[in-house]
C-alpha positions in Angstrom: -0.1 -0.3 0.1 3.1 2.1 0.9 4.6 1.6 -2.4 1.1 2.7 -4.5 0.8 5.9 -2.1 4.6 6.5 -3.2 4.3 5.9 -7.0 0.7 8.1 -6.7 3.1 11.2 -5.5 6.1 10.4 -7.4 5.2 10.0 -10.8 3.5 13.8 -10.9 6.4 15.1 -9.2 8.6 13.3 -11.9 6.1 14.7 -14.7 6.4 18.2 -13.2 10.1 18.2 -13.0 10.5 16.7 -16.4 8.4 19.6 -17.5 10.3 22.2 -15.9 13.5 20.5 -17.3 11.8 20.6 -20.8 10.8 24.3 -20.3 14.4 25.0 -19.7 15.8 24.0 -23.0 17.2 27.1 -24.8 14.3 29.2 -26.2 13.3 29.1 -29.7 15.0 32.2 -31.5 12.3 34.4 -32.9 14.1 34.8 -35.9 13.0 30.8 -36.7 9.7 31.1 -36.8 9.3 34.7 -38.7 9.1 34.3 -42.3 12.4 36.0 -44.3 11.9 39.3 -46.0 10.5 41.8 -44.0 10.2 45.3 -44.4 10.9 46.0 -40.7 11.9 43.8 -37.8 12.3 44.8 -34.3 12.7 43.0 -31.0 14.0 44.0 -27.4 14.4 41.2 -24.1 13.4 42.5 -20.7 10.8 45.1 -22.1 8.9 45.3 -19.1 12.4 45.8 -17.0 13.3 48.4 -19.6 10.2 50.4 -19.3 10.1 50.4 -15.6 13.5 51.9 -15.3 12.8 54.4 -18.5 9.9 55.5 -16.1 11.3 55.9 -12.9 14.4 57.5 -13.9 14.9 60.9 -13.1 14.7 61.4 -17.2 11.4 59.8 -17.1 10.0 61.6 -14.2 11.1 65.1 -15.0 9.2 63.8 -18.8 6.4 62.8 -17.0 5.5 65.9 -15.1 5.1 67.8 -18.2 1.5 68.6 -18.3 0.7 67.7 -22.1 -2.8 68.5 -21.9 -2.3 72.2 -20.6 0.6 72.1 -23.3 -1.6 71.1 -26.1 -4.9 73.7 -25.1 -2.0 76.7 -24.9 -0.7 75.7 -28.5 -4.1 76.1 -30.1 -4.9 72.6 -30.2 -8.1 71.4 -31.1 -10.5 70.1 -27.8 -10.9 66.9 -29.8 -7.3 66.6 -30.1 -6.5 67.1 -26.3 -9.6 64.4 -25.6 -8.2 62.0 -28.0 -4.8 62.0 -26.5 -6.0 61.9 -22.9 -8.3 59.0 -23.9 -4.8 57.8 -25.5 -3.0 58.4 -22.6 -5.7 56.6 -20.4 -6.1 53.4 -22.6 -2.2 53.0 -22.7 -1.7 53.2 -18.8 -4.5 50.9 -18.5 -2.8 48.6 -21.2 0.4 48.5 -18.9 -1.2 48.3 -15.6 -2.7 44.7 -16.9 -0.6 41.6 -15.0 -1.1 39.4 -17.9 0.5 42.5 -20.3 3.6 42.7 -17.8 3.9 39.0 -17.6 3.7 38.5 -21.4 6.3 41.7 -21.9 8.7 40.2 -19.4 11.3 38.4 -21.2 11.5 39.3 -25.0 9.0 40.9 -27.7 9.6 41.6 -31.4 7.4 42.9 -34.0 7.8 42.2 -38.2 5.9 44.1 -40.6 5.7 42.3 -44.3 4.3 44.2 -47.7 1.6 41.6 -48.5 0.5 43.0 -52.4 -0.9 46.5 -51.1 -1.6 45.9 -47.7 0.8 45.2 -44.9 1.2 41.7 -42.7 2.2 42.2 -39.1 3.4 39.4 -36.6 3.9 40.0 -32.7 6.2 37.4 -30.9 6.5 37.1 -27.1 8.6 35.2 -25.2 6.5 33.2 -22.6 7.9 33.3 -18.9 7.4 29.3 -17.1 3.7 30.2 -15.6 2.3 31.8 -19.1 3.8 28.9 -20.9 1.5 26.8 -18.0 -1.5 28.9 -18.0 -1.5 28.8 -22.1 -0.8 25.0 -22.1 -4.2 24.9 -19.8 -6.1 27.2 -21.9 -6.4 29.8 -19.1 -4.8 32.8 -21.0 -8.9 33.3 -22.4 -9.4 34.0 -19.0 -7.3 37.3 -19.1 -8.9 39.0 -22.1 -12.7 39.7 -20.2 -16.0 39.8 -21.3 -17.6 40.4 -24.9 -15.6 38.3 -26.8 -16.0 35.5 -29.5 -13.1 32.8 -29.0 -12.6 30.0 -31.3 -9.8 27.5 -32.4 -8.5 26.3 -35.4 -5.9 23.1 -36.1 -3.5 23.5 -38.5 -0.6 20.8 -38.9 -0.6 19.4 -35.4 -0.6 23.5 -34.1 -3.8 25.4 -32.5 -4.4 29.3 -33.6 -6.6 30.8 -31.4 -9.0 33.4 -32.8 -10.6 36.3 -30.3 -13.2 38.8 -31.6 -13.7 42.0 -29.3 -17.1 42.6 -30.2 -17.3 46.2 -28.5 -14.5 47.3 -30.0 -14.8 45.7 -33.8 -11.7 44.4 -33.2 -9.9 40.8 -33.7 -6.4 39.0 -33.1 -5.3 35.3 -33.4 -2.1 33.9 -31.6 -0.4 30.5 -31.6 1.9 29.3 -29.6 5.1 27.6 -30.7 7.6 26.2 -27.9 8.1 28.9 -26.0 7.1 31.7 -28.1 3.6 32.9 -28.5 3.0 34.6 -31.8 0.0 37.0 -32.7 -1.7 39.0 -35.4 -4.4 41.9 -35.3 -6.5 40.5 -37.6 -6.9 40.7 -40.9 -3.3 42.5 -40.9 -1.4 38.5 -40.9 -2.0 34.6 -41.4 -0.4 32.7 -38.7 -0.3 29.5 -41.0 2.4 31.5 -42.7 4.6 31.4 -39.6 3.5 27.6 -38.5 4.7 26.6 -42.4 8.2 28.5 -41.5 8.3 26.5 -38.4 8.0 23.3 -40.7 10.2 24.4 -43.0 8.0 25.1 -45.7 8.8 28.5 -46.0 12.3 30.1 -45.6 12.7 31.6 -42.2 14.2 35.3 -41.3 17.4 33.7 -40.2 17.9 32.8 -43.4 17.2 35.7 -44.9 20.7 37.8 -45.9 20.1 41.1 -45.5 18.9 39.9 -42.0 21.9 38.7 -41.3 23.9 41.2 -42.6 22.6 43.3 -39.6 22.6 40.8 -37.3 26.4 39.7 -38.0 27.8 43.4 -37.7 25.2 43.9 -34.5 26.7 43.6 -30.6 27.3 40.0 -29.9 25.3 40.5 -26.5 22.9 43.0 -27.8 19.4 43.4 -26.0 17.9 45.2 -28.8 17.9 45.0 -32.5 15.9 46.7 -35.3 16.2 45.9 -38.8 15.0 47.7 -42.2 14.8 46.7 -45.3 15.2 50.2 -47.2 14.3 48.7 -50.7 11.1 47.6 -49.8 10.1 51.7 -49.1 10.4 54.7 -52.0 11.2 57.8 -50.7 11.6 60.5 -53.2 14.8 61.9 -53.8 17.1 59.2 -51.4 19.3 56.8 -53.7 17.4 53.4 -52.0 19.7 51.2 -54.2 22.9 52.4 -52.5 21.6 52.1 -49.0 19.9 49.0 -49.0 19.7 47.8 -45.2 19.2 49.5 -42.2 19.8 48.2 -38.9 20.3 49.1 -35.1 21.8 47.3 -32.2 21.5 48.2 -28.5 23.2 46.8 -25.6 22.6 48.4 -22.0 25.3 48.8 -19.6 27.2 51.1 -17.7 28.2 52.9 -20.8 24.8 52.2 -22.8 25.6 51.6 -26.8 23.8 52.0 -29.4 25.1 50.9 -32.9 23.4 52.2 -36.4 24.3 50.4 -39.5 23.6 51.2 -42.9 24.5 49.2 -45.7 26.4 50.4 -48.5 26.3 49.5 -52.6 28.7 51.4 -54.2 27.4 50.5 -57.7 24.6 52.6 -57.4 26.2 55.8 -55.8 27.3 58.9 -57.7 30.6 59.2 -58.2 31.4 62.4 -55.5 29.3 60.2 -53.2 31.6 57.1 -54.0 34.7 59.4 -53.6 33.3 60.5 -49.9 32.5 57.0 -48.6 36.6 55.8 -50.0 37.7 58.2 -47.2 40.0 56.2 -44.8 39.1 56.2 -41.5 42.0 57.9 -39.4 43.4 58.1 -35.5 42.1 61.0 -34.0 45.0 63.4 -32.6 43.0 66.6 -32.3 41.6 65.4 -28.5 45.3 66.8 -27.3 44.0 70.2 -28.2 41.0 70.1 -26.1 40.9 71.6 -22.6 39.3 69.2 -19.9 36.6 72.0 -19.5 35.3 71.3 -23.1 31.5 70.7 -22.8 30.9 69.5 -26.4 33.7 68.5 -29.1 33.3 67.4 -32.6 35.9 66.3 -34.9 35.6 64.6 -38.7 38.9 63.5 -40.7 37.2 63.4 -44.3 36.1 67.0 -45.0 36.8 68.1 -48.7 36.1 72.2 -48.7 36.6 72.3 -52.8 34.1 69.8 -53.0 31.9 71.2 -50.2 32.3 74.8 -51.5 31.5 73.5 -55.3 28.3 71.7 -54.1 27.2 74.7 -52.5 28.1 77.3 -55.0 25.8 74.8 -57.3 22.8 74.3 -55.4 22.6 78.2 -54.3 22.7 78.7 -58.3 20.3 76.6 -58.7 17.7 78.0 -55.8 18.5 81.3 -55.1 20.8 83.0 -58.0 20.5 86.3 -56.5 22.2 85.0 -53.4 25.0 83.2 -55.5 25.7 86.3 -57.2 25.8 88.5 -53.9 28.6 86.1 -52.4 30.3 85.9 -55.6 30.4 89.7 -55.8 31.4 89.4 -52.1 34.4 86.7 -52.5 35.5 89.0 -55.2 36.1 92.1 -52.8 37.5 89.8 -50.4 40.1 88.1 -52.9 40.9 91.8 -54.1 41.4 93.4 -50.6 43.5 90.7 -49.7 45.4 90.1 -53.1 44.6 86.1 -52.8 42.9 83.6 -54.9 40.7 81.2 -52.6 40.8 78.1 -55.3 44.5 78.7 -55.9 45.6 79.7 -52.1 43.5 78.9 -49.6 41.9 75.6 -50.5 45.4 73.4 -51.7 46.7 74.5 -48.0 43.4 73.2 -46.0 43.6 69.3 -45.1 40.7 66.9 -44.3 40.7 67.0 -40.7 38.0 70.1 -38.9 36.6 70.1 -36.1 36.0 72.5 -32.5 34.7 72.6 -29.2 32.6 75.0 -26.9 33.1 75.5 -23.2 30.1 78.1 -22.6 27.9 80.5 -23.6 28.6 83.9 -21.8 25.4 85.4 -21.0 26.5 88.3 -19.1 27.3 91.0 -21.7 24.2 92.1 -24.2 24.2 89.3 -26.4 24.8 85.6 -25.9 28.4 84.8 -26.8 29.5 81.6 -27.4 33.2 80.4 -26.1 33.9 78.4 -29.2 37.3 77.2 -31.0 37.5 75.5 -34.3 40.6 73.8 -35.7 41.8 72.9 -39.2 44.4 70.5 -39.9 46.8 72.3 -42.1 48.5 70.7 -45.2 51.2 73.3 -45.9 52.2 75.1 -42.7 54.7 77.6 -44.4 52.2 78.1 -47.1 49.5 78.5 -44.7 51.9 81.1 -42.7 52.6 82.9 -45.7 48.7 83.4 -46.6 47.8 84.6 -43.2 50.8 87.5 -43.5 48.4 88.9 -46.2 45.6 89.3 -43.6 47.7 90.8 -41.4 49.2 93.2 -43.7 45.8 94.1 -44.8 43.8 94.0 -42.0 39.8 94.9 -41.7 40.5 96.0 -38.6 43.4 96.4 -35.6 45.2 92.9 -35.0 47.2 92.7 -32.1 49.9 90.1 -31.4 50.7 88.1 -28.3 53.1 85.2 -27.7 52.0 82.9 -25.0 54.0 79.6 -24.5 56.3 80.2 -27.9 52.7 80.6 -29.9 52.0 83.5 -31.0 48.3 84.7 -31.0 47.0 87.1 -33.4 43.6 88.8 -32.2 41.4 91.7 -32.1 39.5 93.4 -29.7 35.7 93.8 -29.5 33.9 96.5 -27.1 31.4 93.9 -26.4 32.9 92.8 -22.9 35.3 91.0 -21.2 37.5 88.5 -23.0 35.7 89.1 -26.2 38.7 89.0 -28.5 38.5 86.6 -31.1 41.9 85.6 -32.5 43.9 82.7 -34.4 47.3 80.9 -34.2 49.1 77.8 -35.1 49.2 75.0 -32.9 51.5 71.9 -34.8 49.8 71.4 -37.8 46.7 72.8 -36.8 45.3 76.0 -37.2 43.3 77.3 -34.5 40.4 80.1 -34.5 38.4 81.1 -31.3 36.6 83.4 -30.1 38.7 84.5 -27.4 42.4 84.4 -27.0 41.9 82.9 -23.7 40.4 79.5 -25.2 43.8 79.5 -27.4 45.6 79.9 -24.2 43.6 76.9 -23.1 44.7 74.7 -25.7 48.0 75.3 -25.7 48.2 74.4 -21.9 46.2 71.3 -23.1 48.5 70.5 -26.1 51.6 70.7 -23.8 50.0 68.8 -20.5 47.8 66.2 -21.3 46.1 66.4 -17.5 44.8 69.9 -18.9 43.3 68.6 -21.7 39.9 66.3 -22.0 42.0 63.1 -22.9 42.3 62.9 -18.9 38.6 63.3 -18.3 37.0 59.5 -17.6 34.2 59.6 -20.3 36.9 59.6 -23.2 38.3 56.3 -21.9 35.3 54.8 -21.2 34.3 55.8 -24.6 37.4 54.4 -26.0 38.1 57.9 -27.7 41.6 58.0 -26.9 42.6 54.6 -27.8 44.2 54.9 -31.0 41.0 53.6 -32.9 40.6 55.2 -36.3 37.4 56.5 -36.8 35.7 59.0 -39.7 33.9 61.6 -37.2 33.9 61.7 -33.5 31.5 64.0 -31.4 31.8 64.2 -27.5 29.1 66.0 -25.3 29.3 66.7 -21.5 25.5 66.2 -21.4 24.8 67.1 -17.9 27.0 70.3 -18.2 25.6 71.4 -21.2 21.9 70.4 -20.3 23.0 73.1 -17.4 24.2 75.8 -19.8 21.2 75.6 -22.2 19.2 76.3 -19.0 20.8 79.3 -18.5 20.4 80.3 -21.9 16.7 80.0 -21.5 17.0 82.0 -18.2 18.5 84.9 -20.7 16.1 84.3 -23.4 13.3 84.5 -21.0 14.3 87.7 -19.6 15.0 89.3 -23.1 11.0 88.0 -23.9 9.8 89.2 -20.7 11.5 92.5 -21.7 9.3 92.5 -25.1 6.2 91.7 -23.5 6.9 94.6 -21.4 7.9 96.9 -24.1 4.6 95.7 -25.9 2.5 97.0 -22.6 4.6 100.3 -22.3 3.5 100.8 -25.9 -0.2 99.9 -25.8 -0.2 102.3 -23.2 1.3 104.9 -24.8 -0.8 104.3 -28.0 -3.9 103.9 -26.3 -3.3 107.7 -24.9 -2.4 108.4 -28.3 -5.8 107.3 -30.1 -7.6 108.8 -27.1 -5.6 112.4 -28.5 -6.3 111.3 -31.8 -10.2 110.9 -31.4 -10.1 114.3 -29.2 -8.3 116.2 -32.3 -11.3 114.2 -34.6 -13.9 115.5 -32.4 -12.6 119.2 -32.2 -12.3 118.9 -36.4 -15.6 117.6 -36.9 -17.0 120.5 -34.6 -15.0 123.2 -36.6 -16.7 121.2 -40.2 -19.9 121.7 -38.8 -19.3 125.3 -37.9 -17.7 126.1 -41.4 -20.5 123.9 -43.1 -22.8 126.2 -41.0 -21.6 129.5 -42.1 -20.9 128.4 -45.6 -24.2 128.1 -46.1 -25.1 131.2 -44.6 -23.1 132.8 -46.6 -24.5 131.1 -49.5 -28.5 131.5 -48.7 -27.4 135.4 -48.3 -25.7 135.5 -52.0 -28.9 133.8 -53.5 -31.2 136.2 -51.6 -29.3 139.2 -52.4 -30.3 141.2 -49.4 -26.8 141.9 -48.3 -25.3 144.5 -47.9 -21.6 143.3 -48.4 -20.1 143.7 -51.9 -21.3 140.4 -53.9 -17.2 139.9 -55.0 -16.3 140.0 -50.8 -19.2 137.4 -50.3 -18.0 135.1 -53.4 -14.3 135.4 -51.8 -15.6 134.5 -48.5 -17.2 131.2 -50.0 -14.5 130.3 -51.4 -12.0 130.5 -48.5 -15.0 128.4 -46.3 -14.7 126.0 -49.4 -11.0 125.4 -48.9 -11.4 125.7 -45.1 -14.2 122.8 -45.0 -11.9 121.1 -47.7 -8.7 121.4 -45.3 -10.8 120.3 -42.5 -11.7 117.2 -44.0 -8.3 116.2 -44.8 -7.2 116.7 -41.4 -9.8 114.4 -40.0 -8.8 111.7 -42.7 -5.3 112.2 -41.6 -6.4 111.7 -38.3 -8.3 108.7 -39.0 -5.4 107.6 -41.0 -2.9 107.7 -38.4 -5.5 106.2 -35.7 -5.6 102.8 -38.0 -2.1 102.7 -38.4 -1.7 102.9 -34.3 -4.3 100.2 -34.1 -2.3 98.2 -36.8 0.9 98.6 -34.7 -0.3 98.1 -31.3 -2.2 94.9 -33.0 1.6 93.7 -34.1 2.8 94.4 -30.9 -0.1 92.5 -29.2 0.6 89.7 -31.6 4.1 89.9 -30.7 3.9 89.8 -26.8 1.4 87.0 -27.1 3.6 84.6 -29.0 6.5 86.0 -26.5 4.2 84.5 -23.7 3.7 81.2 -25.2 7.2 80.6 -26.2 8.2 81.8 -22.2 5.3 79.1 -21.4 6.5 76.4 -23.6 10.5 76.6 -22.7 9.4 76.4 -18.7 6.4 73.9 -19.1 8.3 71.6 -22.0 11.9 72.5 -22.7 13.2 73.2 -19.2 11.9 69.8 -18.1 13.6 68.5 -20.9 16.7 70.0 -20.5 16.4 69.0 -16.3 15.9 65.3 -17.0 18.9 65.4 -19.5 21.5 66.2 -16.3 20.9 62.8 -15.4 23.0 61.8 -18.3 26.5 62.5 -17.7 28.2 62.1 -21.1 27.4 60.8 -24.8 29.8 60.3 -27.6 29.0 59.8 -31.3 31.6 57.9 -33.4 31.4 57.4 -37.0 33.4 54.6 -39.3 32.9 53.3 -42.9 33.9 49.5 -43.0 33.6 47.4 -46.1 30.0 47.8 -47.1 28.8 49.3 -44.1 28.4 52.9 -42.8 27.9 52.4 -38.4 27.5 55.2 -36.3 27.8 54.5 -32.5 26.2 56.3 -29.8 27.4 55.8 -26.4 25.2 57.0 -23.2 27.0 57.2 -19.7 
């Protein structure tokens, strides 16, 4: 008896343990069941975790604090648009708060879009947790859909396709479970029979798609997010689709979160100029040693072709704005004559292909914001460049000063706009530096001579691997938190400026209203004069007609003529006063519109832009690197 009880207890336990072991086998890859050749495919693991992290982060909290309905109302959206937005917002929150949704999105979610003749097919794949697999196996998922639905099953090659129709909303969806994947389609935008056929090896799977594999092969090996776009499936006017057939995005979280954007390149469909640009080799970036440690934004590019860029800009201007092109041509001719140079012959050959710059601050203490900005260009022939600049110093547009700092000659001019507003230039190694302040030139010289005073010593540069000798085509670095604080200071200056405009408009309105009252009084006085003149003129005409007057007829005629002229003059004065009043009203209306626009801008800055900038303070630094390799353009976004 005891043996029987033992078997009765142990057999279910063994079955449950066996099922648990079976469920722990490696998950079925989504690309194994999705059909090949999608227009778009996107997948993300740990979706619920990523969404919760975003919502509860400082960034998410600041964004969530924005009163969007009030923002939409202030920006003149219709009441219907605002109600629709609020309903969408509530539906989204209600959807996300459903326990089943959180369980379904807990591991991995993917979506694929396919073109089907003139319509589209959409497949959604969800990786099930152990509990949701048990619930689906026991047929209990239907209990979570709520009431008012029609639920039916369809058997197809050993698989059960479940169809659900929501009668109240006129919607429907179908789903099928294949191992640990739940594949759903909104009906009628998809047929799950195709997914089952792919799993049965009757149709090609996504994992056999060469374009998809190109993206997956170049993505991060431990990526948690992947996006694939087949650009050949789209038609975008003016875009060389065949030259860039594939787009991809890979995401890998961490202390430094990484996003890699991948664009496939097909040179045979590129114009010759574009081919030449993409053939430029990657370079080791030596310009970081010029950048001081207090820089908050920095950019460098190693493939800049000045002559080609100038030719392209000139041709486009000649096509789109001939008058502006002609004006620039005349200005260039005057410039070349003044300095006795030829830009194409003397300037462009001297410049190299590397150009960049950095920003340390935006000075808002003066009358206008003044950026602390330095731009550098690598020089191919320094002696030729120095000879060229001698011509500029011999024929200066304004007084030019010279200072030697740490064995480097600095040329600068002094502006009467405030302290340290003395733009200048100088040579440092193979680079020509041009800055809005000579103090920046000195900071670059210090950084060049001492790496501990350059941005190379910053932790972000090391964590982003920007100074490790790797070769790039372009590098951008931003100290996002500091840049955000500077941007908020700039918003404060803009707010004060706009407040001044509003106050000025209010003062103009008060002064204008007083002038309108004065004009009304003047018009009233002129109308009184007009009535008296008309009355006197009538009396004189009646006297002339009666012939009773003792006055000389010629005198009466003269008086009538004088009064007629006076009447005309009064009418002209009234008309002139009315025109002045109308012109003043138009001017006041313009001021009122300007003040209203300024108030709206101030509101948007305070309630939209400022919270966004505040949220960016949670991001310490960001970097963007660009590299072109064999048949691929890689742009990597790094976030710390």
